[in-house]
C-alpha positions in Angstrom: -71.8 -16.4 -6.1 -70.0 -18.3 -3.4 -71.7 -21.5 -4.4 -70.8 -21.0 -8.0 -67.2 -20.3 -7.1 -66.9 -23.5 -5.1 -68.4 -25.4 -8.0 -65.8 -23.9 -10.4 -62.9 -24.7 -8.1 -63.8 -28.3 -7.8 -64.4 -28.4 -11.5 -60.9 -27.2 -12.1 -59.5 -30.2 -10.0 -61.4 -32.7 -12.2 -60.2 -30.8 -15.3 -56.6 -31.3 -14.4 -56.9 -35.1 -14.2 -58.8 -35.5 -17.5 -57.0 -33.0 -19.6 -54.7 -35.5 -21.4 -57.7 -37.6 -22.5 -59.6 -34.6 -23.8 -56.6 -33.2 -25.7 -56.1 -36.5 -27.5 -59.7 -36.7 -28.5 -59.7 -33.1 -29.7 -56.5 -33.7 -31.7 -58.1 -36.8 -33.3 -61.2 -34.9 -34.2 -59.2 -32.0 -35.7 -57.2 -34.4 -37.8 -60.4 -36.1 -39.0 -61.9 -32.8 -40.1 -58.7 -31.5 -41.7 -58.2 -34.6 -43.8 -61.8 -34.7 -45.2 -62.8 -32.5 -48.1 -65.4 -30.0 -47.1 -67.7 -27.3 -48.4 -65.8 -24.8 -46.1 -62.5 -25.7 -47.7 -64.1 -25.2 -51.1 -65.3 -21.7 -50.0 -63.5 -19.0 -48.0 -61.6 -21.2 -45.5 -59.1 -24.0 -45.8 -57.6 -26.6 -43.4 -54.8 -24.2 -42.6 -57.1 -21.7 -41.0 -57.9 -23.8 -37.8 -61.6 -23.4 -38.5 -63.6 -26.6 -38.5 -65.7 -27.1 -41.6 -69.4 -27.7 -40.8 -71.6 -29.8 -43.1 -75.0 -31.4 -42.8 -73.3 -34.7 -42.4 -71.0 -33.7 -39.4 -73.4 -31.3 -37.7 -74.6 -33.9 -35.3 -71.1 -34.9 -34.1 -69.9 -31.3 -33.9 -72.8 -29.4 -32.4 -74.9 -31.9 -30.5 -73.8 -32.9 -26.9 -70.4 -31.4 -27.5 -68.1 -30.9 -24.4 -67.0 -27.6 -25.8 -68.9 -24.5 -26.8 -69.0 -24.0 -30.6 -69.2 -20.7 -32.6 -70.4 -21.1 -36.2 -70.1 -18.6 -39.0 -72.9 -19.0 -41.6 -71.6 -17.3 -44.8 -72.1 -17.2 -48.6 -68.9 -17.4 -50.7 -70.3 -14.9 -53.1 -71.0 -12.3 -50.4 -68.6 -9.4 -50.4 -69.0 -8.7 -46.7 -68.3 -12.4 -46.0 -65.1 -12.2 -48.0 -64.0 -9.1 -46.1 -64.9 -10.7 -42.8 -63.0 -13.9 -43.5 -59.5 -12.5 -42.5 -61.0 -11.3 -39.2 -62.5 -14.7 -38.5 -59.1 -16.4 -39.3 -57.3 -14.0 -37.0 -59.8 -14.8 -34.3 -59.1 -18.5 -34.8 -55.4 -18.0 -34.4 -55.8 -15.7 -31.4 -58.0 -18.1 -29.4 -56.3 -21.3 -30.5 -55.4 -22.3 -27.0 -59.1 -22.1 -26.0 -60.0 -25.1 -28.2 -60.9 -27.6 -25.4 -63.5 -25.1 -24.1 -64.4 -23.1 -27.2 -64.0 -23.9 -30.9 -64.8 -22.2 -34.2 -66.6 -23.6 -37.3 -67.9 -22.3 -40.6 -70.3 -23.4 -43.3 -70.8 -22.0 -46.9 -74.6 -21.6 -47.3 -74.1 -20.8 -51.0 -73.2 -24.4 -51.6 -76.2 -26.4 -53.0 -75.9 -29.2 -50.4 -75.9 -26.7 -47.5 -78.8 -24.4 -48.3 -81.5 -26.3 -46.6 -79.3 -26.9 -43.6 -78.6 -23.1 -43.2 -82.4 -22.4 -43.5 -83.2 -24.8 -40.7 -81.0 -22.7 -38.4 -82.9 -19.5 -39.3 -80.1 -17.9 -41.4 -81.4 -15.2 -43.6 -78.4 -12.9 -44.0 -74.6 -13.3 -44.2 -72.3 -13.5 -42.4 -74.1 -14.6 -39.3 -72.5 -15.9 -36.1 -74.2 -18.3 -33.8 -73.1 -19.6 -30.4 -73.8 -23.2 -29.4 -73.4 -24.0 -25.7 -71.7 -27.1 -24.5 -74.0 -30.2 -24.4 -76.5 -28.5 -26.8 -79.4 -30.7 -27.8 -80.3 -31.7 -31.3 -83.2 -29.2 -31.3 -81.0 -26.3 -30.4 -80.4 -23.7 -33.1 -77.8 -21.7 -31.2 -77.8 -18.0 -30.2 -77.0 -15.2 -32.5 -74.0 -13.0 -31.7 -75.1 -9.5 -32.6 -73.2 -6.3 -33.2 -69.8 -7.7 -34.2 -67.5 -5.7 -36.4 -64.2 -6.2 -38.1 -62.4 -6.2 -34.7 -61.6 -9.7 -33.6 -60.8 -8.5 -30.0 -64.4 -7.3 -29.6 -65.7 -10.6 -30.9 -63.4 -12.4 -28.5 -64.9 -10.5 -25.5 -68.4 -11.3 -26.8 -67.5 -15.0 -26.8 -66.3 -14.7 -23.2 -69.6 -13.2 -22.3 -71.5 -16.0 -24.0 -69.2 -18.6 -22.4 -70.1 -17.2 -18.9 -73.8 -17.7 -19.5 -73.4 -21.4 -19.0 -75.1 -22.5 -15.8 -75.0 -26.0 -14.6 -73.7 -27.4 -18.0 -70.4 -25.7 -17.8 -67.8 -26.9 -20.4 -65.8 -29.5 -18.4 -62.5 -28.3 -19.9 -63.1 -24.7 -19.1 -61.6 -23.3 -15.8 -63.6 -20.9 -13.7 -63.8 -17.4 -15.1 -65.4 -15.6 -12.2 -63.4 -13.5 -9.7 -61.8 -15.3 -6.8 -61.3 -14.4 -3.1 -58.8 -15.0 -0.3 -60.7 -18.0 1.0 -60.9 -19.7 -2.4 -57.2 -19.2 -3.0 -56.4 -20.9 0.3 -58.8 -23.7 -0.5 -57.3 -24.2 -4.0 -53.9 -25.2 -2.5 -55.7 -27.7 -0.3 -57.5 -29.4 -3.1 -55.1 -29.0 -6.0 -51.4 -29.8 -6.4 -50.5 -27.0 -8.8 -47.0 -25.8 -8.8 -47.8 -22.2 -9.6 -50.9 -20.0 -8.9 -51.0 -16.8 -11.0 -53.3 -14.0 -9.7 -54.2 -11.3 -12.2 -55.4 -8.2 -10.5 -57.6 -6.0 -12.7 -60.7 -3.8 -12.7 -64.2 -5.2 -13.2 -64.4 -4.1 -16.8 -61.1 -5.8 -17.8 -61.1 -9.1 -19.8 -57.3 -9.7 -19.3 -57.7 -12.1 -16.4 -60.3 -14.3 -18.2 -58.3 -14.3 -21.5 -55.1 -15.3 -19.7 -57.0 -18.1 -17.9 -58.2 -19.5 -21.2 -54.7 -19.0 -22.8 -53.2 -21.3 -20.1 -56.1 -23.8 -20.4 -53.9 -26.5 -22.1 -51.0 -26.2 -19.7 -50.4 -28.2 -16.5 -48.8 -27.3 -13.1 -50.3 -23.8 -13.2 -53.6 -22.2 -12.3 -54.7 -18.7 -13.2 -57.3 -16.7 -11.2 -58.8 -13.3 -11.7 -58.8 -10.9 -8.7 -60.8 -7.7 -8.8 -59.5 -4.5 -7.4 -62.4 -4.5 -4.9 -61.0 -7.7 -3.2 -59.4 -5.8 -0.4 -58.0 -8.8 1.5 -55.7 -10.0 -1.4 -55.0 -6.5 -2.6 -53.8 -5.4 0.8 -51.9 -8.7 1.5 -49.9 -8.5 -1.7 -49.7 -4.6 -1.7 -51.1 -4.3 -5.2 -51.2 -0.8 -6.6 -51.2 -1.4 -10.4 -54.2 -2.7 -12.3 -53.7 -4.9 -14.3 -50.7 -6.7 -12.7 -49.8 -10.3 -12.2 -48.5 -12.0 -9.0 -47.3 -15.6 -8.4 -48.8 -16.9 -5.2 -47.4 -19.9 -3.3 -48.5 -21.9 -0.2 -47.7 -20.2 3.0 -48.5 -16.8 1.7 -45.3 -16.2 -0.2 -45.6 -14.3 -3.5 -43.7 -12.5 -6.2 -44.6 -10.2 -9.0 -44.4 -11.5 -12.6 -41.9 -9.3 -14.5 -43.0 -8.5 -18.0 -42.2 -5.7 -20.5 -45.8 -4.6 -20.7 -48.8 -5.3 -18.5 -50.9 -7.0 -21.2 -52.5 -10.3 -22.0 -49.9 -11.6 -24.4 -47.0 -10.8 -22.2 -48.6 -12.5 -19.2 -49.5 -15.6 -21.2 -46.0 -15.9 -22.7 -44.2 -15.5 -19.4 -46.5 -17.9 -17.5 -46.1 -20.6 -20.2 -42.3 -20.6 -19.7 -42.3 -20.9 -15.9 -40.3 -23.9 -14.6 -42.5 -27.1 -14.5 -45.2 -25.7 -16.7 -45.8 -28.1 -19.6 -48.5 -28.5 -22.2 -51.0 -31.2 -21.4 -50.1 -34.6 -22.9 -46.6 -33.5 -23.8 -43.5 -34.9 -22.2 -41.5 -32.5 -20.0 -38.4 -30.8 -21.5 -35.2 -32.9 -21.5 -32.6 -31.5 -19.3 -29.3 -30.3 -20.8 -27.4 -32.7 -18.7 -29.3 -35.6 -20.3 -28.8 -34.2 -23.8 -25.1 -33.6 -23.2 -24.5 -37.2 -22.0 -26.3 -38.8 -24.9 -23.7 -40.9 -26.7 -25.9 -41.7 -29.7 -26.6 -38.1 -30.6 -24.1 -35.7 -29.0 -25.5 -32.4 -28.0 -23.9 -29.3 -29.5 -24.1 -26.2 -27.3 -25.2 -23.2 -29.4 -26.2 -19.6 -29.2 -29.9 -19.3 -29.8 -29.6 -15.7 -31.0 -27.4 -16.6 -34.0 -27.6 -18.6 -37.3 -25.2 -21.5 -38.0 -23.8 -22.3 -41.4 -23.8 -26.0 -40.4 -27.7 -25.8 -40.4 -27.8 -24.2 -43.8 -25.4 -26.7 -45.4 -27.3 -29.6 -43.8 -30.5 -28.2 -45.2 -28.9 -28.0 -48.7 -27.6 -31.5 -48.5 -31.0 -33.0 -47.4 -33.0 -31.0 -50.0 -30.8 -31.7 -53.0 -29.6 -35.3 -52.1 -32.6 -36.7 -50.3 -35.8 -34.9 -51.2 -35.0 -34.1 -54.9 -33.5 -37.6 -55.1 -37.0 -39.1 -54.4 -37.9 -38.1 -58.0 -35.9 -40.4 -60.3 -37.2 -38.3 -63.3 -37.8 -34.6 -62.8 -40.0 -33.1 -65.5 -42.0 -30.1 -66.5 -43.2 -27.9 -63.5 -41.0 -29.8 -61.1 -38.0 -29.2 -63.3 -38.9 -25.5 -63.5 -39.2 -25.3 -59.8 -35.8 -27.0 -59.3 -34.1 -24.6 -61.8 -35.5 -21.5 -59.9 -34.6 -23.0 -56.6 -30.9 -23.7 -57.5 -30.7 -20.3 -59.3 -31.7 -18.5 -56.1 -29.2 -20.6 -54.1 -26.4 -19.8 -56.6 -27.3 -16.1 -56.4 -28.0 -15.4 -52.8 -26.7 -18.2 -50.6 -23.9 -16.8 -48.4 -21.9 -20.0 -48.4 -18.2 -21.1 -48.4 -16.3 -20.9 -51.7 -16.4 -24.6 -52.3 -20.1 -24.7 -51.8 -20.8 -21.7 -53.9 -18.7 -23.2 -56.7 -20.8 -26.3 -56.6 -24.1 -24.4 -56.6 -23.0 -22.4 -59.6 -21.9 -25.5 -61.5 -25.3 -27.1 -60.8 -27.1 -24.0 -61.8 -25.2 -23.8 -65.1 -25.9 -27.5 -65.8 -29.6 -27.2 -65.1 -30.0 -24.0 -67.2 -28.2 -25.7 -70.1 -30.6 -28.7 -70.2 -32.8 -28.3 -73.4 -35.6 -30.7 -72.7 -38.5 -30.7 -70.2 -37.1 -33.5 -68.1 -33.9 -34.7 -66.6 -32.8 -37.9 -64.8 -31.8 -37.4 -61.1 -28.9 -39.7 -61.7 -27.3 -37.1 -64.0 -28.0 -34.4 -61.5 -26.4 -36.5 -58.8 -23.2 -36.7 -60.8 -23.0 -32.8 -60.8 -23.8 -32.7 -57.1 -21.0 -35.1 -56.3 -18.6 -33.3 -58.7 -17.9 -36.4 -60.8 -15.8 -34.2 -63.1 -13.5 -33.5 -60.2 -13.6 -29.7 -60.7 -11.1 -28.1 -58.2 -12.4 -26.5 -55.1 -16.0 -27.6 -55.7 -18.0 -29.6 -53.2 -21.2 -29.8 -51.1 -20.5 -31.5 -47.8 -22.5 -34.7 -47.3 -24.4 -35.6 -44.1 -26.2 -33.4 -41.6 -24.8 -31.5 -38.7 -27.6 -29.7 -36.9 -26.7 -27.0 -34.4 -29.2 -24.3 -33.9 -31.9 -26.6 -35.4 -31.1 -29.7 -33.4 -33.9 -31.1 -31.3 -34.2 -32.9 -28.0 -35.2 -36.0 -30.0 -34.0 -37.2 -33.4 -37.4 -36.8 -35.0 -37.9 -33.2 -33.8 -37.0 -29.9 -35.6 -33.9 -30.4 -37.8 -34.7 -30.3 -41.5 -38.0 -28.2 -41.2 -36.2 -25.7 -39.0 -33.3 -25.8 -41.5 -35.5 -25.0 -44.5 -37.2 -22.1 -42.7 -33.8 -20.7 -41.7 -32.4 -21.1 -45.2 -35.2 -19.1 -46.8 -35.1 -16.5 -44.1 -31.5 -16.0 -44.9 -32.1 -15.9 -48.6 -34.9 -13.3 -48.3 -32.7 -11.1 -46.1 -29.7 -11.4 -48.4 -31.9 -10.5 -51.4 -33.3 -7.5 -49.5 -29.8 -6.3 -48.6 -28.3 -6.8 -52.1 -30.8 -4.6 -53.8 -30.0 -6.1 -57.2 -33.2 -8.0 -57.9 -36.0 -6.6 -60.0 -38.4 -9.3 -58.7 -39.2 -8.9 -55.0 -40.8 -12.3 -54.9 -37.8 -14.1 -56.5 -36.9 -16.0 -53.4 -40.5 -16.5 -52.2 -41.4 -17.8 -55.6 -38.5 -20.3 -55.6 -39.5 -21.4 -52.1 -43.1 -21.8 -53.1 -42.2 -23.9 -56.1 -39.7 -26.1 -54.2 -42.2 -26.8 -51.4 -45.0 -27.6 -53.8 -42.9 -30.0 -55.9 -40.4 -31.6 -53.6 -41.1 -31.0 -49.9 -41.7 -34.4 -48.3 -44.5 -33.4 -45.9 -47.3 -33.1 -48.3 -49.8 -31.6 -45.8 -47.2 -29.0 -44.9 -46.8 -28.2 -48.6 -50.5 -27.8 -48.9 -50.7 -25.4 -45.9 -47.9 -23.3 -47.3 -49.5 -23.2 -50.7 -52.7 -22.0 -49.1 -50.9 -19.2 -47.4 -48.9 -18.2 -50.6 -52.0 -18.2 -52.7 -53.8 -16.0 -50.2 -51.4 -13.3 -49.6 -48.1 -13.6 -51.4 -49.4 -11.5 -54.3 -49.3 -8.5 -52.0 -45.5 -8.5 -51.7 -44.2 -5.5 -53.6 -40.6 -5.0 -52.2 -37.7 -7.2 -51.1 -38.0 -6.1 -47.4 -41.7 -6.9 -47.6 -40.8 -10.4 -48.8 -38.6 -10.9 -45.7 -41.5 -9.6 -43.5 -44.0 -11.8 -45.3 -42.0 -14.9 -44.7 -41.5 -14.0 -41.0 -45.3 -13.4 -40.5 -46.2 -16.7 -42.3 -43.7 -18.6 -40.1 -45.4 -17.3 -37.0 -48.8 -18.4 -38.5 -47.3 -21.9 -38.9 -46.0 -21.8 -35.3 -49.4 -20.9 -34.0 -51.0 -23.7 -35.9 -48.4 -26.3 -34.8 -48.2 -25.2 -31.1 -49.1 -28.2 -29.1 -48.9 -30.7 -32.0 -46.9 -33.9 -31.7 -44.1 -32.4 -33.8 -43.5 -29.7 -31.2 -40.3 -30.1 -29.3 -40.9 -29.5 -25.6 -37.5 -27.9 -25.3 -38.3 -25.5 -28.1 -42.0 -24.7 -28.0 -43.7 -23.0 -30.9 -43.9 -19.4 -30.0 -44.5 -16.1 -31.8 -41.0 -15.2 -32.8 -39.0 -13.2 -31.8 -39.9 -13.5 -28.2 -40.1 -10.4 -26.0 -36.8 -11.4 -24.3 -35.0 -11.5 -27.7 -36.5 -8.3 -29.2 -38.4 -6.2 -26.6 -38.9 -3.4 -29.0 -40.6 -5.6 -31.5 -43.6 -6.0 -29.2 -46.2 -3.4 -28.3 -50.0 -3.1 -27.6 -52.8 -1.3 -29.4 -55.5 0.9 -28.0 -57.5 -2.2 -26.8 -54.5 -3.6 -24.9 -54.0 -6.4 -27.4 -50.6 -7.4 -28.6 -49.2 -5.6 -31.7 -46.0 -6.1 -33.6 -43.8 -3.1 -34.2 -43.2 -3.5 -37.9 -40.3 -1.1 -38.1 -38.5 -2.8 -35.3 -39.1 -6.2 -36.8 -37.7 -5.1 -40.1 -34.6 -3.9 -38.2 -34.3 -7.1 -36.3 -34.6 -9.6 -39.2 -31.5 -8.3 -41.1 -29.5 -8.3 -37.9 -30.4 -11.9 -37.1 -30.2 -13.4 -40.6 -27.5 -11.3 -42.1 -24.7 -13.2 -43.9 -22.0 -11.5 -41.8 -23.6 -12.8 -38.6 -23.6 -16.5 -39.5 -21.5 -18.6 -37.3 -19.2 -21.3 -38.7 -18.9 -23.5 -35.6 -19.0 -27.3 -36.1 -18.2 -27.0 -39.8 -15.9 -29.5 -41.4 -12.7 -28.1 -42.9 -12.9 -27.5 -46.6 -9.8 -29.6 -47.3 -11.3 -32.6 -45.6 -14.6 -32.1 -47.5 -12.6 -32.1 -50.8 -10.5 -35.1 -49.8 -13.6 -37.1 -48.9 -15.2 -36.2 -52.2 -12.0 -37.3 -54.0 -11.9 -40.6 -52.2 -15.5 -41.3 -52.9 -15.0 -40.6 -56.6 -12.0 -42.9 -56.7 -13.9 -45.6 -54.9 -16.8 -45.3 -57.3 -14.5 -45.5 -60.4 -12.9 -48.6 -58.9 -16.3 -50.1 -58.3 -17.6 -49.4 -61.7 -14.5 -50.6 -63.5 -14.7 -54.1 -65.1 -13.3 -56.7 -62.7 -11.5 -59.5 -64.7 -12.0 -63.0 -63.3 -8.9 -63.8 -61.4 -7.4 -67.3 -62.2 -7.5 -69.9 -59.5 -4.1 -71.2 -58.2 -4.9 -74.6 -59.8 -5.6 -73.1 -63.2 -2.4 -71.0 -63.0 -0.4 -74.0 -62.1 -2.0 -76.0 -65.0 -1.3 -73.2 -67.5 2.4 -73.0 -66.4 2.8 -76.8 -66.8 1.1 -76.5 -70.3 3.6 -73.9 -71.3 6.5 -76.1 -70.1 5.2 -79.1 -72.1 4.8 -77.0 -75.2 8.4 -75.8 -74.9 9.6 -79.4 -74.5 7.6 -80.4 -77.6 9.0 -77.6 -79.6 12.5 -78.7 -78.7 11.8 -82.3 -79.7 10.3 -81.1 -83.0 13.4 -79.1 -83.7 15.6 -82.1 -82.9 13.7 -84.5 -85.1 13.4 -82.3 -88.2 9.8 -81.5 -87.6 8.6 -85.0 -87.1 5.6 -85.7 -84.9 6.7 -86.3 -81.3 3.7 -88.4 -80.1 4.1 -91.8 -81.8 1.7 -94.6 -80.8 4.4 -96.8 -79.6 5.0 -94.8 -76.4 3.3 -96.0 -73.2 1.6 -93.3 -71.1 2.6 -92.9 -67.5 0.2 -93.9 -64.8 -1.9 -90.8 -63.7 -2.2 -89.7 -60.1 -5.4 -88.3 -58.5 -3.9 -84.7 -58.5 -2.3 -84.9 -62.0 -5.0 -86.0 -64.5 -5.0 -84.7 -68.1 -8.0 -82.9 -69.4 -9.4 -82.8 -72.9 -7.8 -80.0 -74.9 -10.6 -77.8 -76.4 -8.4 -74.9 -77.5 -8.5 -73.9 -81.2 -5.3 -74.1 -83.2 -4.1 -73.6 -86.7 -4.2 -77.3 -87.6 -8.0 -77.8 -87.3 -7.9 -80.8 -89.7 -5.4 -82.8 -87.6 -5.9 -84.9 -84.5 -6.2 -83.3 -81.0 -3.7 -83.8 -78.3 -4.3 -84.0 -74.6 -3.4 -81.3 -72.2 -2.9 -81.1 -68.4 -6.3 -81.2 -66.7 -8.2 -77.9 -66.2 -10.1 -79.6 -63.3 -7.6 -80.1 -60.5 -8.7 -81.2 -57.1 -12.3 -80.7 -58.2 -11.7 -77.0 -58.9 -13.2 -75.6 -62.1 -11.2 -73.5 -64.5 -12.6 -70.4 -66.2 -14.4 -70.9 -69.5 -12.3 -70.1 -72.5 -13.4 -69.2 -76.0 -12.6 -72.6 -77.5 -13.3 -74.0 -81.0 -14.1 -77.7 -80.4 -12.6 -80.4 -82.6 -15.9 -82.0 -83.5 -14.4 -85.4 -84.5 -12.7 -86.2 -81.2 -15.2 -84.4 -79.0 -18.3 -86.1 -80.4 -16.7 -89.5 -80.2 -15.6 -88.9 -76.6 -19.0 -87.4 -75.6 -21.4 -90.0 -77.0 -19.1 -93.1 -77.5 -17.7 -93.7 -74.0 -16.8 -97.3 -74.8 -14.9 -96.3 -78.0 -13.1 -93.6 -76.1 -11.8 -96.1 -73.6 -10.5 -98.2 -76.5 -8.8 -95.1 -77.9 -7.2 -94.2 -74.7 -5.4 -97.5 -74.5 -4.5 -97.7 -78.2 -1.6 -96.2 -80.2 -3.9 -94.1 -82.4 -2.6 -90.6 -82.8 -4.9 -87.7 -81.7 -4.8 -84.3 -83.2 -3.8 -81.0 -81.6 -5.1 -77.7 -82.9 -2.4 -75.7 -81.3 0.7 -77.3 -82.8 1.5 -79.6 -85.7 3.0 -82.6 -83.8 1.9 -85.9 -82.6 2.2 -86.7 -79.0 1.7 -89.6 -76.7 -1.9 -90.1 -75.6 -2.4 -89.2 -72.0 -4.0 -91.3 -69.2 -7.2 -93.0 -70.1 -10.4 -91.1 -69.6 -14.1 -91.8 -69.7 -17.0 -89.3 -69.9 -19.4 -89.0 -67.0 -23.0 -88.5 -68.1 -23.8 -85.6 -65.7 -23.4 -82.1 -67.1 -21.0 -79.6 -65.5 -23.0 -76.4 -64.9 -19.9 -74.3 -64.6 -18.3 -75.4 -67.9 -21.4 -76.2 -69.9 -20.2 -79.6 -71.0 -19.9 -83.2 -69.9 -17.5 -83.7 -67.0 -14.4 -85.9 -67.3 -13.7 -88.8 -65.0 -10.5 -91.0 -64.8 -10.7 -94.5 -66.3 -10.5 -97.5 -64.1 -6.9 -98.7 -63.8 -7.7 -102.4 -64.6 -9.6 -101.7 -67.8 -8.0 -103.2 -71.0 -9.9 -103.3 -74.3 -9.4 -106.2 -76.7 -7.9 -105.9 -80.2 -11.2 -106.4 -82.0 -12.7 -103.3 -80.3 -9.5 -101.3 -80.9 -9.8 -102.1 -84.6 -13.5 -101.1 -84.7 -12.6 -97.7 -83.2 -9.8 -97.3 -85.7 -12.2 -97.9 -88.5 -14.5 -95.3 -87.0 -11.8 -92.8 -87.1 -11.3 -93.4 -90.8 -11.9 -90.3 -92.9 -14.4 -92.1 -95.1 -16.7 -92.5 -92.1 -16.1 -89.1 -90.5 -19.1 -87.5 -92.2 -21.3 -89.8 -90.1 -19.7 -88.6 -86.9 -20.3 -85.0 -88.0 -23.9 -85.6 -88.7 -24.4 -87.3 -85.4 -23.5 -84.3 -83.2 -25.7 -84.5 -80.2 -27.6 -87.5 -81.4 -27.5 -91.2 -80.7 -27.8 -93.9 -83.5 -31.4 -94.4 -82.7 -32.0 -90.6 -83.1 -30.3 -90.7 -86.5 -32.3 -93.8 -87.6 -35.6 -92.0 -86.6 -34.6 -89.0 -88.6 -33.9 -91.1 -91.7 -37.2 -92.8 -91.4 -39.1 -89.5 -90.9 -37.3 -88.0 -93.8 -38.2 -91.0 -96.0 -41.9 -90.8 -94.9 -42.1 -87.0 -95.6 -40.6 -87.5 -99.0 -43.1 -90.2 -99.9 -45.9 -87.9 -98.6 -44.7 -85.1 -100.8 -44.5 -87.4 -103.8 -48.0 -88.7 -103.2 -49.4 -85.1 -102.9 -47.6 -84.2 -106.1 -49.1 -87.1 -108.0 -52.6 -86.4 -106.6 -52.7 -82.8 -107.6 -51.1 -83.6 -111.1 -53.8 -86.2 -111.8 -56.6 -83.9 -110.6 -55.3 -81.1 -112.8 -55.3 -83.4 -115.8 -58.9 -84.6 -115.2 -60.2 -81.0 -114.9 -58.3 -80.0 -118.1 -60.0 -82.9 -119.9 -63.4 -81.8 -118.6 -63.0 -78.2 -119.8 -61.7 -79.1 -123.3 -64.3 -80.3 -125.9 
């Protein structure tokens, strides 16, 4: 025995150093099996049950040369006894979840066609059958039957400990020693290990509490647990132990203290030891101190009372679910729309919110219920959530302010905690109101929302598995609150030790013994048992509407003011924004108006005569005062066009106007640059479409051949100052402006003379071709007619 104890102690030292590596490997393996579809998942067990699915394909990796002992249930999904045993096996998996590095559970459905031959190869002839596979089992090993198990998972747990102790030299490396210890071994442990705490559990020889607690603390560092029998007189006398079982914390130098618990039982020992200072889960970072959290400038820490619910958490959960998760679905249709309607209806009915929030929830509920079709656009729902109609005293605060659900890191707790808290409150309010005829009204709404909208799809699948398995048994509103509480603890058990667990807020079975001592008790076997009556008293006191704290909430008037400003900003943003005129264009327009007024005065003084006679000499233009071509339409479309002050000043473009172009002058200026230069220096009158007067031609212009992308036409460039056309060219341009030749200029819009010549030639050729075809078919018809007639 001494040799075995020494081997076990040294084994514990090696286990402390390699625990992080094994935990990571186990987590990776577990994720791999959970993600793959399996026969077990198609049978009596799902990925939510923490039971590994066994198949012929993964048997080698799971059973052969494994560092942990494996227990396998061989069952048939059609077997009634297997169906009855499944809840017991699931409860066993949850109960020994912390033992996984040393002992794990698996299951295989032998009724599946692909598994029948595999089950036969292991000698399975009846169902259900349990087999124990030692660590480092060989490929030829068929395991050992576990006989005489009943529907009592505590009895099965003790049988597994007995099987685990039958390991000889090939002890599971992650498993600590389970044999009783002595005074000499305790002293040696402190010399070879640097553990911070040593827990000694004193018990009788027939007790399993010491070994169970040792395995419960398997995944935690800075603590070691040893079993001391009542016959070990040295330690019993040294510590003055009189009660069996009892737990003492032993430290170097012989100092010790008794662990204070409500009941001397396994669950209370394990829970208290896991919360000792410095005790952390293997591979997890240590808890963040409150001083560090309080001094964090990026995410200020909000002190809170852990025994109360905060309205800030509930409103933050509402904001995220309605404005973020539901918003991920641009179109909400069919089952998702039904789920959303039920979810909002439950909120409008049972949410114990502030008046402005309740008004908003009721308006959203009325709008959803009034939608006739089987789909809606989220954009329309968003308008109701943001109160676009500006209904008085109606708003849902935007943003998140986590208080009781805040985590030590930005990615921990928060919204998942808020969703659980929200639905706990709704079930309790429904239970206390007594006005609902459907006890599963809130649970059904939660199930539909999680299935359709909850962002974590694996979480949604796990919740659906739990709901499908047991929600149908809920018959009363208080039972609905109790069902949600029990399922929340199942989720806590499954996620304990996961990457999503906050080290400052470990996943425990809630409420803790410190929070509700009367909620915990033990059964005849010494196992933990919930006091259901006390739990049903505790839930309404914790989640009641009257006990919700309003700390850290933004004032309602500020919420309404923010909503009003947001609505005003949105209206201003959505309103059409007219193009503001540039300073140069405004200046040009003002100067145009002044010139028009002067022209009107001259017209009135000369009895309506045209003011722009050809005899007037234009003034010399300056670089910043160059006239531009007037493209504005006017009543006198048949008359010549005048010249206006330039719309391009200092190379700044003027906004495009809806102009009707005078084709005569524009075409000549666009495609007859040389003739335009002649016209600019001549005395020929040009027409204006805006007023019936003749005005002096402005400075001479020529047309650049590059296109102006902003205006969509040829850009204007000033003429050279030393250019002077001769009389012959001026007369040619005057003839071109003669009305008799104007039809040619109309036909030549956008074409050069070569283009027009080609068009005429092609037209002549096509006409000749058509004439030839006509003569050919006429002649042929005549010949055929002669051939037919006698």
